[in-house]
Backbone bond lengths (Angstrom), bond angles and torsions (degrees), N, CA, C in turn:
res aa  C-N    CA-C-N  psi(-1)  N-CA   C-N-CA  omega(-1)  CA-C   N-CA-C  phi
1 P - - - 1.477 - - 1.519 112.73 -
2 L 1.368 116.88 -31.79 1.432 117.03 179.06 1.534 112.66 -70.06
3 L 1.379 116.39 -34.39 1.465 119.14 178.29 1.526 108.39 -68.81
4 A 1.302 117.54 -35.62 1.476 120.43 179.27 1.501 111.92 -63.99
5 I 1.364 114.44 -39.15 1.451 117.93 178.39 1.525 110.51 -67.48
6 L 1.374 117.02 -44.12 1.429 118.88 -179.56 1.524 113.32 -64.92
7 E 1.372 116.75 -34.13 1.454 118.14 177.62 1.510 112.66 -68.67
8 G 1.361 117.52 -26.14 1.445 120.13 179.40 1.528 114.28 -87.11
9 C 1.335 115.89 -6.47 1.432 119.85 -179.40 1.528 109.97 -78.85
10 P 1.317 118.53 135.11 1.477 121.25 178.50 1.464 111.17 -68.58
11 S 1.354 116.56 136.97 1.425 120.39 -179.10 1.529 110.70 -73.17
12 T 1.315 115.89 171.20 1.427 120.61 175.98 1.537 111.55 -63.26
13 R 1.358 116.96 -39.63 1.414 121.08 176.90 1.585 110.94 -60.69
14 Q 1.386 115.15 -41.39 1.447 116.96 -179.77 1.516 112.96 -66.18
15 R 1.367 113.54 -38.67 1.481 115.20 179.19 1.528 110.52 -66.28
16 R 1.345 117.21 -36.27 1.498 118.11 -179.49 1.513 109.60 -68.18
17 A 1.360 116.25 -37.80 1.408 120.93 -179.57 1.526 109.26 -65.29
18 Y 1.328 116.41 -39.15 1.498 120.89 176.29 1.479 111.24 -59.65
19 R 1.293 117.70 -43.79 1.475 122.07 -177.48 1.499 112.32 -65.15
20 S 1.340 117.84 -34.44 1.403 122.42 -175.71 1.524 112.63 -86.05
21 V 1.340 115.44 -30.91 1.502 118.12 -176.31 1.528 111.91 -94.90
22 W 1.280 118.72 -47.41 1.497 120.22 -175.58 1.478 113.46 -66.01
23 R 1.368 118.78 -33.40 1.396 122.23 -170.37 1.587 110.43 -67.11
24 P 1.272 120.15 108.79 1.497 121.36 -176.51 1.515 112.38 -91.13
25 M 1.304 117.20 59.11 1.519 120.44 -172.97 1.493 107.66 -60.86
26 G 1.377 114.97 130.99 1.442 119.72 174.70 1.555 112.53 86.12
27 S 1.336 119.31 -2.12 1.448 121.63 -175.48 1.560 108.32 -140.84
28 F 1.334 118.00 44.24 1.422 119.78 -179.41 1.506 108.87 -79.17
29 T 1.338 115.86 129.52 1.476 118.28 177.21 1.580 109.27 -130.19
30 T 1.283 120.21 -7.30 1.429 122.86 -178.95 1.529 113.35 -119.49
31 A 1.274 116.65 139.32 1.442 122.44 176.01 1.540 111.11 -80.25
32 Y 1.309 115.31 140.21 1.450 121.47 178.61 1.530 107.26 -123.24
33 G 1.358 115.41 102.88 1.385 120.27 -171.24 1.493 112.25 63.45
34 K 1.340 118.91 -123.15 1.485 119.27 174.47 1.515 114.79 -96.43
35 H 1.360 115.37 5.15 1.472 120.52 171.66 1.532 109.92 -78.57
36 K 1.298 115.73 118.69 1.460 119.48 -173.77 1.574 107.37 -121.85
37 P 1.388 115.42 146.38 1.452 117.92 -179.78 1.556 111.65 -66.53
38 A 1.298 116.70 139.40 1.462 122.95 -179.97 1.498 111.83 -138.21
39 C 1.315 117.32 161.16 1.474 123.01 -178.30 1.513 111.48 54.07
40 G 1.279 114.69 50.73 1.466 121.12 176.88 1.524 113.31 64.31
41 G 1.290 116.55 32.19 1.497 120.99 179.07 1.509 111.89 85.24
42 A 1.304 120.61 8.75 1.479 122.82 -177.40 1.545 108.68 -72.71
43 C 1.343 119.21 -27.56 1.494 119.58 -177.63 1.526 108.00 -150.75
44 L 1.317 113.59 169.87 1.506 120.76 170.44 1.500 106.46 -114.27
45 L 1.375 115.62 130.18 1.463 121.45 -179.83 1.497 106.05 -116.72
46 A 1.284 115.33 139.68 1.485 121.05 177.28 1.518 111.05 -79.08
47 D 1.316 117.59 118.77 1.426 122.23 179.11 1.527 109.68 -91.32
48 V 1.341 113.20 87.00 1.491 119.87 -171.78 1.538 109.46 -115.77
49 G 1.312 116.62 10.89 1.455 122.97 176.34 1.537 112.76 59.22
50 S 1.314 116.59 -127.51 1.458 119.82 -174.98 1.514 114.09 -66.41
51 M 1.337 119.76 -13.13 1.452 122.64 176.80 1.501 114.36 -71.78
52 N 1.352 113.51 -13.75 1.504 118.30 179.81 1.505 107.17 -84.68
53 L 1.331 116.33 102.12 1.489 122.11 178.19 1.494 114.43 -104.42
54 M 1.376 115.49 20.55 1.437 119.47 178.93 1.510 111.30 -58.32
55 P 1.321 123.05 -46.47 1.488 122.04 177.70 1.542 112.78 -56.60
56 V 1.393 113.11 -38.36 1.450 118.22 177.96 1.524 111.98 -64.34
57 S 1.307 115.80 -39.87 1.512 120.73 175.34 1.473 110.05 -57.52
58 A 1.307 116.79 -50.36 1.452 122.02 -177.31 1.549 110.53 -62.65
59 G 1.317 117.74 -37.51 1.445 121.36 176.83 1.481 112.29 -66.29
60 L 1.400 116.33 -41.66 1.434 119.94 -179.67 1.563 113.06 -66.79
61 I 1.353 115.97 -13.52 1.459 119.22 175.70 1.550 108.62 -96.64
62 I 1.321 115.28 -45.77 1.469 117.99 -173.36 1.454 111.72 -71.31
63 G 1.328 119.27 -41.18 1.490 122.45 -178.93 1.497 115.63 -56.68
64 P 1.322 116.98 -55.75 1.451 118.52 178.05 1.536 114.11 -60.47
65 C 1.334 116.12 -37.16 1.468 120.86 178.52 1.504 110.50 -63.30
66 V 1.326 117.47 -39.43 1.481 120.07 179.24 1.530 108.88 -64.24
67 L 1.297 119.49 -42.19 1.474 122.44 177.58 1.516 109.72 -62.69
68 W 1.339 113.74 -43.25 1.498 120.01 -179.25 1.518 110.85 -58.84
69 F 1.372 116.21 -48.76 1.441 121.32 -178.80 1.539 110.80 -69.31
70 T 1.323 121.28 -22.87 1.459 124.61 179.16 1.505 112.26 -81.85
71 F 1.378 116.79 -43.38 1.454 118.02 -171.95 1.508 114.15 -111.35
72 V 1.269 120.72 -30.42 1.478 121.66 -171.95 1.530 108.19 -98.95
73 A 1.330 120.24 -46.89 1.458 121.87 -176.39 1.484 115.94 -55.66
74 P 1.337 117.99 -43.38 1.475 119.78 178.73 1.545 111.27 -56.82
75 R 1.295 119.38 -33.95 1.467 121.77 177.27 1.504 111.31 -73.99
76 L 1.332 117.55 -37.45 1.426 121.45 178.49 1.564 113.60 -65.04
77 V 1.336 115.14 -33.49 1.481 121.04 -177.00 1.502 107.96 -65.62
78 L 1.327 122.60 -29.38 1.378 123.00 -175.47 1.575 112.40 -77.66
79 L 1.352 115.07 -11.81 1.449 117.19 178.49 1.505 111.12 -92.71
80 P 1.354 115.47 160.16 1.496 119.46 -178.03 1.530 108.51 -61.34
81 G 1.352 112.12 127.56 1.505 119.31 179.09 1.516 111.38 73.40
82 G 1.329 118.23 16.94 1.452 121.43 -173.53 1.565 111.97 -75.59
83 L 1.306 118.88 -10.63 1.482 120.44 177.55 1.508 112.70 -75.95
84 V 1.355 115.20 -14.23 1.479 117.20 -178.20 1.510 112.54 -72.27
85 A 1.345 116.44 -40.91 1.456 122.11 -176.53 1.520 113.03 -61.87
86 P 1.339 122.26 -48.94 1.446 119.87 176.96 1.521 113.56 -62.47
87 L 1.308 117.07 -33.31 1.437 119.76 177.93 1.528 112.58 -65.86
88 V 1.346 114.55 -44.76 1.494 121.80 -179.33 1.525 108.36 -64.86
89 V 1.326 118.82 -42.70 1.475 120.60 -177.96 1.545 110.31 -66.13
90 A 1.365 114.64 -41.63 1.471 116.76 -179.35 1.498 111.28 -63.52
91 V 1.353 118.25 -45.61 1.443 120.83 179.20 1.514 114.95 -62.10
92 S 1.369 113.21 -42.56 1.524 119.58 -179.86 1.541 108.45 -66.03
93 M 1.333 117.56 -39.28 1.459 120.23 -178.47 1.559 108.80 -66.40
94 C 1.264 120.82 -42.11 1.448 124.65 -177.65 1.541 109.89 -67.19
95 L 1.345 117.72 -41.40 1.458 120.65 178.08 1.522 110.57 -69.02
96 S 1.322 118.18 -37.70 1.466 119.47 176.11 1.499 113.06 -63.64
97 L 1.326 115.69 -42.65 1.471 118.29 178.98 1.497 111.60 -70.69
98 M 1.282 119.06 -32.34 1.486 121.86 175.21 1.553 110.38 -64.06
99 A 1.309 115.93 -45.88 1.449 120.34 -179.55 1.502 110.63 -66.42
100 L 1.328 120.24 -36.71 1.462 124.11 173.36 1.535 112.83 -61.85
101 F 1.309 115.92 -38.53 1.473 120.19 -178.73 1.562 106.83 -71.69
102 L 1.271 120.19 -43.25 1.457 123.31 179.23 1.503 111.70 -65.16
103 A 1.378 117.17 -39.20 1.462 115.78 177.42 1.487 114.40 -68.69
104 W 1.278 116.12 -24.34 1.497 123.13 175.71 1.511 112.05 -75.64
105 T 1.341 117.72 -46.59 1.423 121.58 -174.97 1.534 118.55 -88.84
106 T 1.299 116.20 -15.60 1.479 119.61 -176.09 1.538 108.10 -79.48
107 E 1.338 113.51 131.18 1.484 119.16 173.41 1.515 108.77 -60.16
108 P 1.346 119.49 124.19 1.460 120.30 -167.30 1.540 117.09 -78.40
109 G 1.363 115.78 -3.49 1.495 117.93 -179.48 1.531 110.50 116.45
110 I 1.340 113.43 44.92 1.463 121.58 -177.19 1.540 110.29 -70.58
111 V 1.305 118.24 131.37 1.424 123.17 173.65 1.538 110.04 -118.65
112 P 1.361 119.13 143.14 1.440 119.27 179.56 1.512 114.27 -73.39
113 Y 1.294 117.32 136.37 1.457 122.41 179.67 1.497 113.15 -133.66
114 V 1.316 114.93 158.43 1.482 120.95 -176.83 1.503 106.65 -138.53
115 P 1.378 117.69 151.35 1.477 121.36 175.81 1.545 109.17 -86.25
116 I 1.337 112.83 145.55 1.509 117.19 175.99 1.577 103.44 -137.55
117 E 1.250 117.73 156.16 1.412 125.75 178.79 1.548 107.29 -85.25
118 E 1.319 115.14 126.23 1.457 121.02 -179.08 1.517 108.88 -80.37
119 K 1.346 114.89 127.58 1.426 118.24 -179.51 1.590 111.28 -71.47
120 Q 1.341 113.53 138.64 1.480 118.11 -179.11 1.507 106.62 -128.85
121 D 1.363 111.59 144.32 1.482 119.78 -177.02 1.530 108.81 -75.85
122 D 1.306 115.05 155.19 1.495 119.05 172.62 1.515 110.58 -68.60
123 T 1.279 116.67 152.83 1.465 124.40 179.89 1.501 109.90 -112.34
124 T 1.268 116.64 129.47 1.489 124.51 178.78 1.532 109.90 -99.07
125 V 1.322 117.37 119.97 1.460 121.89 178.44 1.568 106.77 -123.25
126 D 1.247 120.20 120.34 1.485 124.74 176.66 1.536 108.23 53.22
127 G 1.285 117.31 41.45 1.498 118.73 172.06 1.501 110.63 84.86
128 E 1.349 120.90 -6.62 1.448 122.97 179.18 1.556 110.28 -105.82
129 T 1.272 110.98 137.94 1.484 116.39 -179.62 1.535 110.98 -93.88
130 T 1.286 115.20 128.05 1.518 119.59 -178.20 1.467 105.13 -125.84
131 L 1.371 114.61 143.18 1.488 122.78 176.60 1.466 113.40 -85.38
132 K 1.306 118.72 136.31 1.419 121.38 174.69 1.531 108.55 -73.77
133 R 1.266 115.60 131.98 1.482 122.31 178.87 1.554 109.57 -96.77
134 N 1.314 112.21 166.80 1.434 121.16 -178.39 1.533 112.85 48.90
135 P 1.279 116.08 67.69 1.498 118.52 177.35 1.511 112.90 -57.98
136 R 1.336 115.10 141.65 1.426 117.79 -179.63 1.504 109.07 -73.12
137 K 1.370 112.85 151.08 1.462 119.77 175.97 1.551 108.18 -104.64
138 K 1.332 114.10 138.53 1.447 121.16 173.24 1.514 107.82 -128.12
139 F 1.329 115.34 166.08 1.446 121.78 -172.98 1.518 107.98 -113.12
140 V 1.278 114.49 140.12 1.489 120.57 176.73 1.569 107.26 -132.50
141 I 1.280 112.87 156.84 1.543 121.54 176.80 1.502 107.27 -81.27
142 A 1.358 114.97 129.99 1.438 121.61 -179.41 1.528 110.55 -110.28
143 L 1.364 116.31 113.28 1.430 120.75 -178.11 1.554 108.98 -137.79
144 N 1.316 115.61 125.09 1.441 122.16 176.51 1.554 113.51 50.18
145 G 1.357 111.73 43.31 1.448 118.37 179.72 1.506 114.33 74.83
146 Q 1.283 120.51 3.90 1.468 122.65 177.55 1.531 109.08 -108.51
147 H 1.332 115.98 152.80 1.529 121.96 178.17 1.537 105.15 -112.82
148 Y 1.342 114.12 135.16 1.410 119.79 179.14 1.520 110.05 -131.01
149 P 1.311 120.41 137.77 1.489 119.51 176.43 1.507 110.65 -63.22
150 L 1.307 118.19 149.88 1.441 122.89 -176.07 1.509 113.42 -56.70
151 P 1.354 117.83 -38.08 1.502 117.43 -177.74 1.482 114.01 -61.65
152 Y 1.406 118.01 -22.94 1.481 118.12 177.43 1.550 112.35 -60.36
153 F 1.283 117.48 -27.18 1.453 123.40 178.38 1.479 113.43 -109.22
154 R 1.361 115.50 10.06 1.493 122.07 -176.40 1.548 107.58 49.90
155 A 1.318 114.46 43.70 1.488 122.37 -179.06 1.487 114.20 -103.50
156 K 1.334 114.44 151.30 1.446 121.80 174.42 1.490 109.28 -138.87
157 I 1.354 117.25 162.12 1.412 121.15 177.85 1.485 106.21 -100.24
158 C 1.339 118.76 125.62 1.405 128.71 -176.35 1.543 108.18 -77.96
159 R 1.309 120.08 123.26 1.395 122.59 179.61 1.575 112.48 -66.62
160 E 1.276 113.02 -36.22 1.495 118.14 -176.64 1.544 113.37 -73.04
161 T 1.346 115.95 -35.91 1.441 118.26 -177.34 1.517 114.57 -110.12
162 E 1.348 117.60 -8.01 1.445 124.83 -179.82 1.539 112.69 57.99
163 A 1.327 119.63 30.42 1.410 128.13 175.93 1.501 111.61 -114.27
164 C 1.335 114.71 145.87 1.458 119.94 179.68 1.555 104.64 -92.74
165 V 1.346 117.22 126.68 1.468 121.45 -172.95 1.501 110.21 -125.62
166 E 1.387 114.93 126.97 1.482 118.49 177.14 1.445 111.84 -67.78
167 R 1.307 118.58 141.41 1.457 127.39 -175.94 1.587 109.56 47.88
168 F 1.299 111.82 53.97 1.444 120.21 -179.75 1.517 109.31 -63.35
169 D 1.346 114.45 129.69 1.427 120.77 179.52 1.544 110.79 -105.96
170 H 1.318 117.65 -60.98 1.436 125.19 176.24 1.549 110.60 -172.50
171 F 1.330 116.71 165.97 1.437 118.95 168.75 1.519 108.76 -94.73
172 C 1.323 116.46 122.89 1.435 121.66 -179.38 1.500 112.24 -107.07
173 P 1.355 120.83 111.27 1.437 120.84 179.50 1.524 111.53 -67.55
174 W 1.337 119.25 -22.42 1.415 120.42 -177.66 1.565 112.00 -71.35
175 V 1.347 117.77 -24.34 1.429 117.51 172.73 1.573 110.04 -108.68
176 G 1.296 116.33 -2.48 1.483 120.19 171.52 1.485 110.14 72.20
177 N 1.339 119.64 26.18 1.457 119.77 -178.84 1.521 108.60 -156.00
178 V 1.358 113.81 167.85 1.423 121.07 171.16 1.504 109.88 -75.45
179 V 1.313 118.15 142.66 1.467 123.05 174.83 1.522 107.98 -100.33
180 G 1.377 112.39 114.63 1.432 117.69 -177.43 1.524 110.89 -141.86
181 L 1.374 112.05 -150.82 1.505 116.53 -172.66 1.485 116.50 -57.08
182 R 1.369 116.48 -44.31 1.432 119.14 -169.91 1.526 115.25 -94.87
183 N 1.298 119.85 -10.93 1.469 120.93 178.21 1.558 112.73 -120.27
184 H 1.272 116.46 4.59 1.491 118.78 -178.65 1.493 113.62 -61.55
185 K 1.402 116.83 -38.29 1.449 121.30 177.91 1.529 109.51 -64.10
186 Y 1.273 120.52 -38.28 1.449 123.14 179.51 1.513 111.51 -68.02
187 F 1.312 118.18 -38.40 1.442 123.45 178.83 1.532 109.94 -65.68
188 V 1.330 117.34 -42.46 1.448 120.97 175.56 1.485 111.75 -63.40
189 A 1.338 116.20 -45.67 1.444 120.60 176.81 1.513 114.55 -58.32
190 F 1.392 113.77 -37.68 1.474 117.20 176.96 1.508 112.38 -64.19
191 T 1.309 116.00 -46.03 1.500 119.86 -177.13 1.549 108.58 -63.37
192 I 1.376 116.63 -42.29 1.407 117.65 -177.74 1.533 111.20 -69.07
193 G 1.343 115.79 -38.24 1.482 118.25 178.61 1.469 114.32 -65.83
194 A 1.382 114.71 -39.37 1.476 119.00 179.15 1.530 109.83 -65.45
195 S 1.329 116.20 -39.91 1.461 121.12 178.86 1.536 114.11 -64.51
196 V 1.359 113.27 -38.63 1.517 118.54 177.29 1.494 110.50 -66.31
197 V 1.320 115.69 -44.94 1.510 119.61 176.60 1.546 111.43 -57.54
198 A 1.303 112.65 -46.33 1.510 118.14 -177.07 1.558 108.60 -64.72
199 L 1.340 116.86 -39.60 1.500 119.55 -177.84 1.532 108.24 -65.69
200 E 1.321 115.04 -44.82 1.529 117.71 -177.17 1.533 109.85 -63.36
201 V 1.335 117.51 -44.76 1.399 121.89 -179.60 1.531 111.15 -62.55
202 F 1.323 116.41 -42.64 1.466 124.03 -176.65 1.555 108.68 -62.94
203 V 1.309 116.29 -49.48 1.510 118.80 -178.37 1.518 111.26 -61.54
204 S 1.306 116.17 -50.36 1.395 120.03 -177.17 1.531 115.04 -65.78
205 S 1.331 113.69 -36.48 1.478 118.95 -179.64 1.519 108.40 -71.01
206 I 1.327 121.16 -38.72 1.451 124.40 177.91 1.550 107.62 -62.76
207 Y 1.325 117.07 -43.25 1.449 119.64 -178.54 1.524 111.48 -63.70
208 I 1.332 115.36 -46.62 1.499 118.27 -177.60 1.563 109.99 -67.73
209 G 1.339 113.68 -41.29 1.474 117.59 -174.84 1.510 113.02 -71.72
210 T 1.305 119.89 -22.29 1.505 122.15 -179.14 1.512 113.36 -116.74
211 S 1.302 120.14 2.29 1.435 121.29 -175.40 1.515 112.86 -70.96
212 G 1.324 115.49 125.32 1.457 119.77 176.27 1.514 111.20 -70.35
213 Q 1.350 116.39 -26.57 1.487 121.93 -177.72 1.502 110.76 -64.11
214 L 1.369 115.33 -31.15 1.495 120.11 -177.13 1.490 113.36 -106.59
215 S 1.345 116.84 6.54 1.433 118.87 -171.52 1.561 114.04 -60.89
216 E 1.344 114.26 -35.83 1.492 115.06 179.72 1.463 112.49 -76.64
217 E 1.366 119.43 -33.30 1.436 120.62 -175.28 1.532 109.99 -86.19
218 L 1.310 121.41 -24.69 1.393 122.90 -175.57 1.485 113.82 -75.17
219 K 1.352 119.03 127.18 1.415 123.96 -179.86 1.536 110.70 -76.47
220 A 1.328 114.28 159.09 1.499 117.47 -177.12 1.504 111.53 -59.72
221 H 1.345 118.10 -45.21 1.460 120.07 -172.25 1.574 108.07 -74.20
222 E 1.325 117.42 -26.60 1.516 115.29 173.29 1.488 111.30 -71.01
223 R 1.332 119.16 -39.34 1.458 120.51 175.44 1.511 112.15 -59.11
224 A 1.339 115.54 -42.67 1.455 121.99 -175.21 1.526 107.66 -66.57
225 V 1.352 117.70 -44.62 1.502 122.96 -179.90 1.566 107.62 -58.46
226 A 1.360 115.68 -44.79 1.437 119.87 -175.08 1.551 109.85 -65.50
227 L 1.262 118.89 -40.91 1.405 120.89 -179.04 1.575 111.62 -72.70
228 I 1.323 115.78 -33.88 1.486 119.78 176.33 1.556 108.73 -64.13
229 L 1.385 114.72 -44.33 1.420 117.11 178.31 1.486 112.77 -64.01
230 A 1.310 117.55 -35.20 1.459 119.11 179.41 1.530 111.66 -67.30
231 S 1.347 115.84 -37.23 1.515 119.41 177.21 1.516 110.27 -68.80
232 Y 1.314 118.12 -40.27 1.457 120.65 -178.65 1.515 111.16 -66.88
233 T 1.343 118.05 -46.85 1.468 121.40 -179.40 1.502 112.30 -66.63
234 A 1.347 116.92 -29.75 1.493 119.60 173.55 1.476 111.90 -57.33
235 V 1.388 116.01 -44.52 1.429 119.49 178.63 1.491 111.80 -62.77
236 I 1.389 118.53 -44.45 1.428 125.59 178.37 1.504 112.10 -56.63
237 I 1.359 114.88 -42.95 1.466 119.53 -179.95 1.451 110.49 -61.84
238 L 1.348 120.47 -44.54 1.445 125.08 -175.84 1.519 108.88 -72.58
239 A 1.294 119.49 -37.82 1.524 121.42 -176.58 1.491 110.70 -78.73
240 V 1.374 115.31 -57.07 1.479 117.23 -172.55 1.563 110.84 -81.81
241 G 1.368 114.53 -42.27 1.429 117.06 178.88 1.505 112.64 -61.45
242 G 1.252 117.80 -39.71 1.509 122.14 178.59 1.529 110.48 -61.66
């Protein structure tokens, strides 16, 4: 039985061929679970309603950065080498937002699946054989007329999107999509980018808000904004960076 199972398991070459051939990037016409074609079939977007917090994620990055560029960056520019910090924050913010957008719009690695009835043995009670009723249904991946168990592709069915995703990691409401085989790198890039932006804003805001060198020139509301930004980004570093 073990040899039969191994013979039915798709090889690494077959899995790679599936990833390169089946994936219809730029020509999506069919919905998979709650993933529906968008932008003329250029991408699949998960229609999860209020669970899609991608716009909120973008706002939580853009909003603090706008405050930072308005109140903190002008003070940094006056210091020696102060032009470097705004440039680094701007580049990091753009890269983070780009990774967020790609994590949201990239098809996560959806594989087609079908339900099958799981065979169950008869049960013998007091010498009489009884059939088990209501056989359980399980799901298998269907490729080229063959059925494969989900573990062969390290796949799971996402409860939020009702799609089967290869190398399923989790459903992330902050990117509004499932994190799987094809968008995992963008998700990681987004979390790293957001953490870097938060760290840069935190350090510079702490410096401006507590600097004795600028104490006489710094206005009360500028100091307050700097300290608020420092507190906010500290939370982001602990939550997202961790």
